[in-house]
Structure formats: structure tokens, C-alpha cells
mmCIF file of the N, C-alpha and C atoms, coordinates in Angstrom:
data_MODEL
# 
_entry.id   MODEL 
# 
loop_
_atom_site.group_PDB 
_atom_site.id 
_atom_site.type_symbol 
_atom_site.label_atom_id 
_atom_site.label_alt_id 
_atom_site.label_comp_id 
_atom_site.label_asym_id 
_atom_site.label_entity_id 
_atom_site.label_seq_id 
_atom_site.pdbx_PDB_ins_code 
_atom_site.Cartn_x 
_atom_site.Cartn_y 
_atom_site.Cartn_z 
_atom_site.occupancy 
_atom_site.B_iso_or_equiv 
_atom_site.pdbx_formal_charge 
_atom_site.auth_seq_id 
_atom_site.auth_comp_id 
_atom_site.auth_asym_id 
_atom_site.auth_atom_id 
_atom_site.pdbx_PDB_model_num 
ATOM 1   N N  . MET A 1 1  ? 150.466 59.507 144.273 1.00 0.00 ? 1  MET A N  1 
ATOM 2   C CA . MET A 1 1  ? 151.187 60.759 144.274 1.00 0.00 ? 1  MET A CA 1 
ATOM 3   C C  . MET A 1 1  ? 151.333 61.312 142.854 1.00 0.00 ? 1  MET A C  1 
ATOM 4   N N  . THR A 1 2  ? 151.491 60.433 141.888 1.00 0.00 ? 2  THR A N  1 
ATOM 5   C CA . THR A 1 2  ? 151.618 60.879 140.505 1.00 0.00 ? 2  THR A CA 1 
ATOM 6   C C  . THR A 1 2  ? 150.379 61.655 140.074 1.00 0.00 ? 2  THR A C  1 
ATOM 7   N N  . ILE A 1 3  ? 149.216 61.135 140.425 1.00 0.00 ? 3  ILE A N  1 
ATOM 8   C CA . ILE A 1 3  ? 147.969 61.814 140.066 1.00 0.00 ? 3  ILE A CA 1 
ATOM 9   C C  . ILE A 1 3  ? 147.897 63.172 140.744 1.00 0.00 ? 3  ILE A C  1 
ATOM 10  N N  . MET A 1 4  ? 148.285 63.226 142.000 1.00 0.00 ? 4  MET A N  1 
ATOM 11  C CA . MET A 1 4  ? 148.259 64.499 142.724 1.00 0.00 ? 4  MET A CA 1 
ATOM 12  C C  . MET A 1 4  ? 149.181 65.520 142.053 1.00 0.00 ? 4  MET A C  1 
ATOM 13  N N  . ILE A 1 5  ? 150.350 65.098 141.661 1.00 0.00 ? 5  ILE A N  1 
ATOM 14  C CA . ILE A 1 5  ? 151.292 65.994 140.986 1.00 0.00 ? 5  ILE A CA 1 
ATOM 15  C C  . ILE A 1 5  ? 150.704 66.483 139.665 1.00 0.00 ? 5  ILE A C  1 
ATOM 16  N N  . MET A 1 6  ? 150.045 65.588 138.936 1.00 0.00 ? 6  MET A N  1 
ATOM 17  C CA . MET A 1 6  ? 149.436 65.977 137.665 1.00 0.00 ? 6  MET A CA 1 
ATOM 18  C C  . MET A 1 6  ? 148.341 67.028 137.871 1.00 0.00 ? 6  MET A C  1 
ATOM 19  N N  . VAL A 1 7  ? 147.550 66.858 138.927 1.00 0.00 ? 7  VAL A N  1 
ATOM 20  C CA . VAL A 1 7  ? 146.485 67.816 139.213 1.00 0.00 ? 7  VAL A CA 1 
ATOM 21  C C  . VAL A 1 7  ? 147.073 69.172 139.601 1.00 0.00 ? 7  VAL A C  1 
ATOM 22  N N  . VAL A 1 8  ? 148.125 69.156 140.391 1.00 0.00 ? 8  VAL A N  1 
ATOM 23  C CA . VAL A 1 8  ? 148.775 70.407 140.781 1.00 0.00 ? 8  VAL A CA 1 
ATOM 24  C C  . VAL A 1 8  ? 149.402 71.084 139.554 1.00 0.00 ? 8  VAL A C  1 
ATOM 25  N N  . GLU A 1 9  ? 149.948 70.284 138.646 1.00 0.00 ? 9  GLU A N  1 
ATOM 26  C CA . GLU A 1 9  ? 150.502 70.847 137.407 1.00 0.00 ? 9  GLU A CA 1 
ATOM 27  C C  . GLU A 1 9  ? 149.411 71.502 136.568 1.00 0.00 ? 9  GLU A C  1 
ATOM 28  N N  . GLU A 1 10 ? 148.222 70.878 136.527 1.00 0.00 ? 10 GLU A N  1 
ATOM 29  C CA . GLU A 1 10 ? 147.097 71.480 135.815 1.00 0.00 ? 10 GLU A CA 1 
ATOM 30  C C  . GLU A 1 10 ? 146.715 72.814 136.446 1.00 0.00 ? 10 GLU A C  1 
ATOM 31  N N  . LEU A 1 11 ? 146.727 72.859 137.770 1.00 0.00 ? 11 LEU A N  1 
ATOM 32  C CA . LEU A 1 11 ? 146.431 74.099 138.486 1.00 0.00 ? 11 LEU A CA 1 
ATOM 33  C C  . LEU A 1 11 ? 147.452 75.168 138.130 1.00 0.00 ? 11 LEU A C  1 
ATOM 34  N N  . ALA A 1 12 ? 148.714 74.786 138.120 1.00 0.00 ? 12 ALA A N  1 
ATOM 35  C CA . ALA A 1 12 ? 149.779 75.732 137.782 1.00 0.00 ? 12 ALA A CA 1 
ATOM 36  C C  . ALA A 1 12 ? 149.646 76.213 136.336 1.00 0.00 ? 12 ALA A C  1 
ATOM 37  N N  . ASP A 1 13 ? 149.305 75.306 135.433 1.00 0.00 ? 13 ASP A N  1 
ATOM 38  C CA . ASP A 1 13 ? 149.109 75.693 134.031 1.00 0.00 ? 13 ASP A CA 1 
ATOM 39  C C  . ASP A 1 13 ? 147.952 76.682 133.893 1.00 0.00 ? 13 ASP A C  1 
ATOM 40  N N  . GLU A 1 14 ? 146.888 76.418 134.617 1.00 0.00 ? 14 GLU A N  1 
ATOM 41  C CA . GLU A 1 14 ? 145.695 77.262 134.537 1.00 0.00 ? 14 GLU A CA 1 
ATOM 42  C C  . GLU A 1 14 ? 145.932 78.645 135.131 1.00 0.00 ? 14 GLU A C  1 
ATOM 43  N N  . LEU A 1 15 ? 146.600 78.685 136.279 1.00 0.00 ? 15 LEU A N  1 
ATOM 44  C CA . LEU A 1 15 ? 146.805 79.967 136.963 1.00 0.00 ? 15 LEU A CA 1 
ATOM 45  C C  . LEU A 1 15 ? 148.036 80.715 136.474 1.00 0.00 ? 15 LEU A C  1 
ATOM 46  N N  . GLY A 1 16 ? 148.983 79.973 135.945 1.00 0.00 ? 16 GLY A N  1 
ATOM 47  C CA . GLY A 1 16 ? 150.213 80.621 135.493 1.00 0.00 ? 16 GLY A CA 1 
ATOM 48  C C  . GLY A 1 16 ? 150.925 81.314 136.648 1.00 0.00 ? 16 GLY A C  1 
ATOM 49  N N  . ALA A 1 17 ? 151.404 82.521 136.404 1.00 0.00 ? 17 ALA A N  1 
ATOM 50  C CA . ALA A 1 17 ? 152.152 83.267 137.421 1.00 0.00 ? 17 ALA A CA 1 
ATOM 51  C C  . ALA A 1 17 ? 151.287 83.614 138.633 1.00 0.00 ? 17 ALA A C  1 
ATOM 52  N N  . ASP A 1 18 ? 149.969 83.647 138.437 1.00 0.00 ? 18 ASP A N  1 
ATOM 53  C CA . ASP A 1 18 ? 149.068 83.980 139.544 1.00 0.00 ? 18 ASP A CA 1 
ATOM 54  C C  . ASP A 1 18 ? 149.048 82.919 140.638 1.00 0.00 ? 18 ASP A C  1 
ATOM 55  N N  . ILE A 1 19 ? 149.622 81.762 140.370 1.00 0.00 ? 19 ILE A N  1 
ATOM 56  C CA . ILE A 1 19 ? 149.648 80.719 141.398 1.00 0.00 ? 19 ILE A CA 1 
ATOM 57  C C  . ILE A 1 19 ? 150.389 81.204 142.647 1.00 0.00 ? 19 ILE A C  1 
ATOM 58  N N  . GLY A 1 20 ? 151.281 82.152 142.467 1.00 0.00 ? 20 GLY A N  1 
ATOM 59  C CA . GLY A 1 20 ? 152.013 82.721 143.600 1.00 0.00 ? 20 GLY A CA 1 
ATOM 60  C C  . GLY A 1 20 ? 151.121 83.477 144.562 1.00 0.00 ? 20 GLY A C  1 
ATOM 61  N N  . PHE A 1 21 ? 149.928 83.869 144.097 1.00 0.00 ? 21 PHE A N  1 
ATOM 62  C CA . PHE A 1 21 ? 148.995 84.596 144.953 1.00 0.00 ? 21 PHE A CA 1 
ATOM 63  C C  . PHE A 1 21 ? 148.063 83.662 145.731 1.00 0.00 ? 21 PHE A C  1 
ATOM 64  N N  . LEU A 1 22 ? 148.186 82.378 145.469 1.00 0.00 ? 22 LEU A N  1 
ATOM 65  C CA . LEU A 1 22 ? 147.361 81.403 146.169 1.00 0.00 ? 22 LEU A CA 1 
ATOM 66  C C  . LEU A 1 22 ? 147.807 81.331 147.625 1.00 0.00 ? 22 LEU A C  1 
ATOM 67  N N  . GLU A 1 23 ? 146.896 81.632 148.510 1.00 0.00 ? 23 GLU A N  1 
ATOM 68  C CA . GLU A 1 23 ? 147.227 81.657 149.940 1.00 0.00 ? 23 GLU A CA 1 
ATOM 69  C C  . GLU A 1 23 ? 147.388 80.237 150.482 1.00 0.00 ? 23 GLU A C  1 
ATOM 70  N N  . SER A 1 24 ? 148.329 80.087 151.389 1.00 0.00 ? 24 SER A N  1 
ATOM 71  C CA . SER A 1 24 ? 148.603 78.772 151.973 1.00 0.00 ? 24 SER A CA 1 
ATOM 72  C C  . SER A 1 24 ? 147.365 78.176 152.623 1.00 0.00 ? 24 SER A C  1 
ATOM 73  N N  . GLY A 1 25 ? 146.613 79.003 153.325 1.00 0.00 ? 25 GLY A N  1 
ATOM 74  C CA . GLY A 1 25 ? 145.414 78.526 154.015 1.00 0.00 ? 25 GLY A CA 1 
ATOM 75  C C  . GLY A 1 25 ? 144.390 77.935 153.060 1.00 0.00 ? 25 GLY A C  1 
ATOM 76  N N  . VAL A 1 26 ? 144.226 78.570 151.906 1.00 0.00 ? 26 VAL A N  1 
ATOM 77  C CA . VAL A 1 26 ? 143.285 78.077 150.901 1.00 0.00 ? 26 VAL A CA 1 
ATOM 78  C C  . VAL A 1 26 ? 143.756 76.731 150.359 1.00 0.00 ? 26 VAL A C  1 
ATOM 79  N N  . LEU A 1 27 ? 145.036 76.624 150.091 1.00 0.00 ? 27 LEU A N  1 
ATOM 80  C CA . LEU A 1 27 ? 145.599 75.381 149.577 1.00 0.00 ? 27 LEU A CA 1 
ATOM 81  C C  . LEU A 1 27 ? 145.468 74.256 150.606 1.00 0.00 ? 27 LEU A C  1 
ATOM 82  N N  . ILE A 1 28 ? 145.803 74.555 151.854 1.00 0.00 ? 28 ILE A N  1 
ATOM 83  C CA . ILE A 1 28 ? 145.695 73.549 152.919 1.00 0.00 ? 28 ILE A CA 1 
ATOM 84  C C  . ILE A 1 28 ? 144.243 73.110 153.083 1.00 0.00 ? 28 ILE A C  1 
ATOM 85  N N  . ALA A 1 29 ? 143.321 74.054 153.109 1.00 0.00 ? 29 ALA A N  1 
ATOM 86  C CA . ALA A 1 29 ? 141.902 73.717 153.274 1.00 0.00 ? 29 ALA A CA 1 
ATOM 87  C C  . ALA A 1 29 ? 141.401 72.859 152.110 1.00 0.00 ? 29 ALA A C  1 
ATOM 88  N N  . SER A 1 30 ? 141.807 73.195 150.905 1.00 0.00 ? 30 SER A N  1 
ATOM 89  C CA . SER A 1 30 ? 141.379 72.429 149.727 1.00 0.00 ? 30 SER A CA 1 
ATOM 90  C C  . SER A 1 30 ? 141.906 71.003 149.759 1.00 0.00 ? 30 SER A C  1 
ATOM 91  N N  . LEU A 1 31 ? 143.169 70.855 150.067 1.00 0.00 ? 31 LEU A N  1 
ATOM 92  C CA . LEU A 1 31 ? 143.772 69.519 150.115 1.00 0.00 ? 31 LEU A CA 1 
ATOM 93  C C  . LEU A 1 31 ? 143.203 68.696 151.269 1.00 0.00 ? 31 LEU A C  1 
ATOM 94  N N  . THR A 1 32 ? 142.939 69.350 152.390 1.00 0.00 ? 32 THR A N  1 
ATOM 95  C CA . THR A 1 32 ? 142.346 68.660 153.539 1.00 0.00 ? 32 THR A CA 1 
ATOM 96  C C  . THR A 1 32 ? 140.944 68.177 153.197 1.00 0.00 ? 32 THR A C  1 
ATOM 97  N N  . ARG A 1 33 ? 140.165 69.032 152.542 1.00 0.00 ? 33 ARG A N  1 
ATOM 98  C CA . ARG A 1 33 ? 138.803 68.659 152.144 1.00 0.00 ? 33 ARG A CA 1 
ATOM 99  C C  . ARG A 1 33 ? 138.841 67.485 151.159 1.00 0.00 ? 33 ARG A C  1 
ATOM 100 N N  . ALA A 1 34 ? 139.729 67.543 150.198 1.00 0.00 ? 34 ALA A N  1 
ATOM 101 C CA . ALA A 1 34 ? 139.852 66.458 149.214 1.00 0.00 ? 34 ALA A CA 1 
ATOM 102 C C  . ALA A 1 34 ? 140.245 65.148 149.897 1.00 0.00 ? 34 ALA A C  1 
ATOM 103 N N  . THR A 1 35 ? 141.166 65.228 150.842 1.00 0.00 ? 35 THR A N  1 
ATOM 104 C CA . THR A 1 35 ? 141.612 64.045 151.571 1.00 0.00 ? 35 THR A CA 1 
ATOM 105 C C  . THR A 1 35 ? 140.464 63.441 152.358 1.00 0.00 ? 35 THR A C  1 
ATOM 106 N N  . ARG A 1 36 ? 139.701 64.284 153.043 1.00 0.00 ? 36 ARG A N  1 
ATOM 107 C CA . ARG A 1 36 ? 138.552 63.793 153.819 1.00 0.00 ? 36 ARG A CA 1 
ATOM 108 C C  . ARG A 1 36 ? 137.509 63.147 152.920 1.00 0.00 ? 36 ARG A C  1 
ATOM 109 N N  . GLU A 1 37 ? 137.268 63.723 151.741 1.00 0.00 ? 37 GLU A N  1 
ATOM 110 C CA . GLU A 1 37 ? 136.305 63.146 150.806 1.00 0.00 ? 37 GLU A CA 1 
ATOM 111 C C  . GLU A 1 37 ? 136.768 61.782 150.314 1.00 0.00 ? 37 GLU A C  1 
ATOM 112 N N  . LEU A 1 38 ? 138.062 61.634 150.052 1.00 0.00 ? 38 LEU A N  1 
ATOM 113 C CA . LEU A 1 38 ? 138.593 60.339 149.609 1.00 0.00 ? 38 LEU A CA 1 
ATOM 114 C C  . LEU A 1 38 ? 138.464 59.289 150.705 1.00 0.00 ? 38 LEU A C  1 
ATOM 115 N N  . ILE A 1 39 ? 138.753 59.695 151.934 1.00 0.00 ? 39 ILE A N  1 
ATOM 116 C CA . ILE A 1 39 ? 138.625 58.773 153.069 1.00 0.00 ? 39 ILE A CA 1 
ATOM 117 C C  . ILE A 1 39 ? 137.175 58.346 153.222 1.00 0.00 ? 39 ILE A C  1 
ATOM 118 N N  . GLU A 1 40 ? 136.245 59.292 153.144 1.00 0.00 ? 40 GLU A N  1 
ATOM 119 C CA . GLU A 1 40 ? 134.823 58.979 153.269 1.00 0.00 ? 40 GLU A CA 1 
ATOM 120 C C  . GLU A 1 40 ? 134.362 58.052 152.139 1.00 0.00 ? 40 GLU A C  1 
ATOM 121 N N  . HIS A 1 41 ? 134.802 58.342 150.929 1.00 0.00 ? 41 HIS A N  1 
ATOM 122 C CA . HIS A 1 41 ? 134.449 57.494 149.789 1.00 0.00 ? 41 HIS A CA 1 
ATOM 123 C C  . HIS A 1 41 ? 134.942 56.067 150.000 1.00 0.00 ? 41 HIS A C  1 
ATOM 124 N N  . PHE A 1 42 ? 136.169 55.936 150.471 1.00 0.00 ? 42 PHE A N  1 
ATOM 125 C CA . PHE A 1 42 ? 136.744 54.611 150.701 1.00 0.00 ? 42 PHE A CA 1 
ATOM 126 C C  . PHE A 1 42 ? 135.963 53.860 151.767 1.00 0.00 ? 42 PHE A C  1 
ATOM 127 N N  . ARG A 1 43 ? 135.628 54.530 152.839 1.00 0.00 ? 43 ARG A N  1 
ATOM 128 C CA . ARG A 1 43 ? 134.934 53.868 153.945 1.00 0.00 ? 43 ARG A CA 1 
ATOM 129 C C  . ARG A 1 43 ? 133.488 53.506 153.604 1.00 0.00 ? 43 ARG A C  1 
ATOM 130 N N  . LYS A 1 44 ? 132.875 54.259 152.694 1.00 0.00 ? 44 LYS A N  1 
ATOM 131 C CA . LYS A 1 44 ? 131.481 54.011 152.338 1.00 0.00 ? 44 LYS A CA 1 
ATOM 132 C C  . LYS A 1 44 ? 131.333 53.235 151.037 1.00 0.00 ? 44 LYS A C  1 
ATOM 133 N N  . ARG A 1 45 ? 132.437 52.796 150.456 1.00 0.00 ? 45 ARG A N  1 
ATOM 134 C CA . ARG A 1 45 ? 132.381 52.140 149.156 1.00 0.00 ? 45 ARG A CA 1 
ATOM 135 C C  . ARG A 1 45 ? 131.451 50.938 149.212 1.00 0.00 ? 45 ARG A C  1 
ATOM 136 N N  . ASP A 1 46 ? 130.950 50.580 148.087 1.00 0.00 ? 46 ASP A N  1 
ATOM 137 C CA . ASP A 1 46 ? 130.049 49.449 147.990 1.00 0.00 ? 46 ASP A CA 1 
ATOM 138 C C  . ASP A 1 46 ? 130.864 48.177 148.137 1.00 0.00 ? 46 ASP A C  1 
ATOM 139 N N  . ILE A 1 47 ? 130.656 47.489 149.220 1.00 0.00 ? 47 ILE A N  1 
ATOM 140 C CA . ILE A 1 47 ? 131.434 46.273 149.464 1.00 0.00 ? 47 ILE A CA 1 
ATOM 141 C C  . ILE A 1 47 ? 130.619 45.020 149.148 1.00 0.00 ? 47 ILE A C  1 
ATOM 142 N N  . PHE A 1 48 ? 129.522 45.203 148.383 1.00 0.00 ? 48 PHE A N  1 
ATOM 143 C CA . PHE A 1 48 ? 128.677 44.060 148.031 1.00 0.00 ? 48 PHE A CA 1 
ATOM 144 C C  . PHE A 1 48 ? 129.493 42.950 147.371 1.00 0.00 ? 48 PHE A C  1 
ATOM 145 N N  . ALA A 1 49 ? 130.257 43.312 146.345 1.00 0.00 ? 49 ALA A N  1 
ATOM 146 C CA . ALA A 1 49 ? 131.013 42.291 145.600 1.00 0.00 ? 49 ALA A CA 1 
ATOM 147 C C  . ALA A 1 49 ? 132.040 41.601 146.496 1.00 0.00 ? 49 ALA A C  1 
ATOM 148 N N  . GLU A 1 50 ? 132.728 42.374 147.330 1.00 0.00 ? 50 GLU A N  1 
ATOM 149 C CA . GLU A 1 50 ? 133.721 41.778 148.230 1.00 0.00 ? 50 GLU A CA 1 
ATOM 150 C C  . GLU A 1 50 ? 133.054 40.801 149.193 1.00 0.00 ? 50 GLU A C  1 
ATOM 151 N N  . THR A 1 51 ? 131.931 41.217 149.761 1.00 0.00 ? 51 THR A N  1 
ATOM 152 C CA . THR A 1 51 ? 131.198 40.368 150.695 1.00 0.00 ? 51 THR A CA 1 
ATOM 153 C C  . THR A 1 51 ? 130.700 39.114 150.004 1.00 0.00 ? 51 THR A C  1 
ATOM 154 N N  . TRP A 1 52 ? 130.134 39.279 148.821 1.00 0.00 ? 52 TRP A N  1 
ATOM 155 C CA . TRP A 1 52 ? 129.606 38.158 148.053 1.00 0.00 ? 52 TRP A CA 1 
ATOM 156 C C  . TRP A 1 52 ? 130.703 37.131 147.784 1.00 0.00 ? 52 TRP A C  1 
ATOM 157 N N  . LEU A 1 53 ? 131.851 37.603 147.329 1.00 0.00 ? 53 LEU A N  1 
ATOM 158 C CA . LEU A 1 53 ? 132.960 36.691 147.024 1.00 0.00 ? 53 LEU A CA 1 
ATOM 159 C C  . LEU A 1 53 ? 133.477 35.990 148.273 1.00 0.00 ? 53 LEU A C  1 
ATOM 160 N N  . ASN A 1 54 ? 133.615 36.734 149.366 1.00 0.00 ? 54 ASN A N  1 
ATOM 161 C CA . ASN A 1 54 ? 134.100 36.143 150.608 1.00 0.00 ? 54 ASN A CA 1 
ATOM 162 C C  . ASN A 1 54 ? 133.151 35.068 151.124 1.00 0.00 ? 54 ASN A C  1 
ATOM 163 N N  . GLN A 1 55 ? 131.856 35.319 151.048 1.00 0.00 ? 55 GLN A N  1 
ATOM 164 C CA . GLN A 1 55 ? 130.874 34.348 151.530 1.00 0.00 ? 55 GLN A CA 1 
ATOM 165 C C  . GLN A 1 55 ? 130.880 33.079 150.691 1.00 0.00 ? 55 GLN A C  1 
ATOM 166 N N  . ARG A 1 56 ? 131.162 33.209 149.434 1.00 0.00 ? 56 ARG A N  1 
ATOM 167 C CA . ARG A 1 56 ? 131.121 32.049 148.555 1.00 0.00 ? 56 ARG A CA 1 
ATOM 168 C C  . ARG A 1 56 ? 132.472 31.359 148.387 1.00 0.00 ? 56 ARG A C  1 
ATOM 169 N N  . SER A 1 57 ? 133.526 31.983 148.838 1.00 0.00 ? 57 SER A N  1 
ATOM 170 C CA . SER A 1 57 ? 134.861 31.407 148.640 1.00 0.00 ? 57 SER A CA 1 
ATOM 171 C C  . SER A 1 57 ? 135.016 30.079 149.356 1.00 0.00 ? 57 SER A C  1 
ATOM 172 N N  . GLU A 1 58 ? 134.341 29.919 150.486 1.00 0.00 ? 58 GLU A N  1 
ATOM 173 C CA . GLU A 1 58 ? 134.433 28.649 151.209 1.00 0.00 ? 58 GLU A CA 1 
ATOM 174 C C  . GLU A 1 58 ? 133.802 27.524 150.397 1.00 0.00 ? 58 GLU A C  1 
ATOM 175 N N  . ARG A 1 59 ? 132.685 27.824 149.737 1.00 0.00 ? 59 ARG A N  1 
ATOM 176 C CA . ARG A 1 59 ? 132.028 26.810 148.904 1.00 0.00 ? 59 ARG A CA 1 
ATOM 177 C C  . ARG A 1 59 ? 132.883 26.463 147.696 1.00 0.00 ? 59 ARG A C  1 
ATOM 178 N N  . LEU A 1 60 ? 133.615 27.446 147.201 1.00 0.00 ? 60 LEU A N  1 
ATOM 179 C CA . LEU A 1 60 ? 134.412 27.243 145.995 1.00 0.00 ? 60 LEU A CA 1 
ATOM 180 C C  . LEU A 1 60 ? 135.730 26.538 146.263 1.00 0.00 ? 60 LEU A C  1 
ATOM 181 N N  . ALA A 1 61 ? 136.145 26.501 147.509 1.00 0.00 ? 61 ALA A N  1 
ATOM 182 C CA . ALA A 1 61 ? 137.464 25.961 147.846 1.00 0.00 ? 61 ALA A CA 1 
ATOM 183 C C  . ALA A 1 61 ? 137.660 24.540 147.332 1.00 0.00 ? 61 ALA A C  1 
ATOM 184 N N  . GLY A 1 62 ? 136.625 23.704 147.399 1.00 0.00 ? 62 GLY A N  1 
ATOM 185 C CA . GLY A 1 62 ? 136.769 22.327 146.953 1.00 0.00 ? 62 GLY A CA 1 
ATOM 186 C C  . GLY A 1 62 ? 136.176 22.059 145.586 1.00 0.00 ? 62 GLY A C  1 
ATOM 187 N N  . SER A 1 63 ? 135.767 23.090 144.902 1.00 0.00 ? 63 SER A N  1 
ATOM 188 C CA . SER A 1 63 ? 135.092 22.891 143.619 1.00 0.00 ? 63 SER A CA 1 
ATOM 189 C C  . SER A 1 63 ? 136.092 22.766 142.469 1.00 0.00 ? 63 SER A C  1 
ATOM 190 N N  . VAL A 1 64 ? 135.566 22.302 141.349 1.00 0.00 ? 64 VAL A N  1 
ATOM 191 C CA . VAL A 1 64 ? 136.366 22.124 140.139 1.00 0.00 ? 64 VAL A CA 1 
ATOM 192 C C  . VAL A 1 64 ? 136.151 23.353 139.249 1.00 0.00 ? 64 VAL A C  1 
ATOM 193 N N  . PRO A 1 65 ? 137.216 23.909 138.663 1.00 0.00 ? 65 PRO A N  1 
ATOM 194 C CA . PRO A 1 65 ? 137.061 25.064 137.778 1.00 0.00 ? 65 PRO A CA 1 
ATOM 195 C C  . PRO A 1 65 ? 136.117 24.763 136.617 1.00 0.00 ? 65 PRO A C  1 
ATOM 196 N N  . LEU A 1 66 ? 135.362 25.737 136.188 1.00 0.00 ? 66 LEU A N  1 
ATOM 197 C CA . LEU A 1 66 ? 134.409 25.597 135.092 1.00 0.00 ? 66 LEU A CA 1 
ATOM 198 C C  . LEU A 1 66 ? 135.089 25.096 133.819 1.00 0.00 ? 66 LEU A C  1 
ATOM 199 N N  . SER A 1 67 ? 136.278 25.597 133.543 1.00 0.00 ? 67 SER A N  1 
ATOM 200 C CA . SER A 1 67 ? 136.986 25.166 132.328 1.00 0.00 ? 67 SER A CA 1 
ATOM 201 C C  . SER A 1 67 ? 137.247 23.659 132.346 1.00 0.00 ? 67 SER A C  1 
ATOM 202 N N  . THR A 1 68 ? 137.542 23.104 133.501 1.00 0.00 ? 68 THR A N  1 
ATOM 203 C CA . THR A 1 68 ? 137.765 21.662 133.627 1.00 0.00 ? 68 THR A CA 1 
ATOM 204 C C  . THR A 1 68 ? 136.474 20.897 133.372 1.00 0.00 ? 68 THR A C  1 
ATOM 205 N N  . LEU A 1 69 ? 135.373 21.400 133.927 1.00 0.00 ? 69 LEU A N  1 
ATOM 206 C CA . LEU A 1 69 ? 134.085 20.754 133.705 1.00 0.00 ? 69 LEU A CA 1 
ATOM 207 C C  . LEU A 1 69 ? 133.700 20.767 132.231 1.00 0.00 ? 69 LEU A C  1 
ATOM 208 N N  . LEU A 1 70 ? 133.943 21.876 131.558 1.00 0.00 ? 70 LEU A N  1 
ATOM 209 C CA . LEU A 1 70 ? 133.615 21.976 130.140 1.00 0.00 ? 70 LEU A CA 1 
ATOM 210 C C  . LEU A 1 70 ? 134.466 21.029 129.314 1.00 0.00 ? 70 LEU A C  1 
ATOM 211 N N  . ARG A 1 71 ? 135.744 20.923 129.630 1.00 0.00 ? 71 ARG A N  1 
ATOM 212 C CA . ARG A 1 71 ? 136.625 20.007 128.899 1.00 0.00 ? 71 ARG A CA 1 
ATOM 213 C C  . ARG A 1 71 ? 136.163 18.560 129.089 1.00 0.00 ? 71 ARG A C  1 
ATOM 214 N N  . ARG A 1 72 ? 135.779 18.229 130.314 1.00 0.00 ? 72 ARG A N  1 
ATOM 215 C CA . ARG A 1 72 ? 135.304 16.868 130.590 1.00 0.00 ? 72 ARG A CA 1 
ATOM 216 C C  . ARG A 1 72 ? 134.042 16.591 129.791 1.00 0.00 ? 72 ARG A C  1 
ATOM 217 N N  . ARG A 1 73 ? 133.183 17.570 129.743 1.00 0.00 ? 73 ARG A N  1 
ATOM 218 C CA . ARG A 1 73 ? 131.901 17.413 129.024 1.00 0.00 ? 73 ARG A CA 1 
ATOM 219 C C  . ARG A 1 73 ? 132.157 17.211 127.530 1.00 0.00 ? 73 ARG A C  1 
ATOM 220 N N  . GLN A 1 74 ? 133.089 17.985 126.980 1.00 0.00 ? 74 GLN A N  1 
ATOM 221 C CA . GLN A 1 74 ? 133.389 17.871 125.561 1.00 0.00 ? 74 GLN A CA 1 
ATOM 222 C C  . GLN A 1 74 ? 134.058 16.541 125.248 1.00 0.00 ? 74 GLN A C  1 
ATOM 223 N N  . ALA A 1 75 ? 134.900 16.066 126.139 1.00 0.00 ? 75 ALA A N  1 
ATOM 224 C CA . ALA A 1 75 ? 135.613 14.816 125.917 1.00 0.00 ? 75 ALA A CA 1 
ATOM 225 C C  . ALA A 1 75 ? 134.690 13.610 126.078 1.00 0.00 ? 75 ALA A C  1 
ATOM 226 N N  . GLY A 1 76 ? 133.677 13.735 126.927 1.00 0.00 ? 76 GLY A N  1 
ATOM 227 C CA . GLY A 1 76 ? 132.809 12.603 127.246 1.00 0.00 ? 76 GLY A CA 1 
ATOM 228 C C  . GLY A 1 76 ? 131.739 12.408 126.305 1.00 0.00 ? 76 GLY A C  1 
# 
């Protein structure tokens, strides 16, 4: 919401007093379009990394952290 308020403030700064002439329908259509684009972006996001991590998390569950292995190697 903070970002949205900042963007609206930029609009108000740019238009000044003319912002009062902005028709409700135009504002609603613009915000609706932006909302739909954000939803589409979220749903189509690249989930490669999430999938990769999830698939490998089971293998990692019983593994030893790399830092521990390095310490053992240095000590040995």
C-alpha cells in the first residue's frame, strides 16, 4: 500500500490541480488493469528456483552443512 500511495502522490504532483479533472472511470480502469497485470505476473513468475529447491530439500535434510565439512577438512 505504501508503494501505491507513493505512485498516487507522484500522479498528484505531476497533474497538480488538474487531478480534479481525472474521471473516476479512467482511474478505476487504470487501477484494474494494473491489478490484473500484477496478478498475471505473479501467476506466471519463474518458479524454476522454487521448484529446484523443493526437489532437492529432501536430499539436503540429512546432509551436513558445507561450513561444517570445511572446518572438519581444515582440522584434519
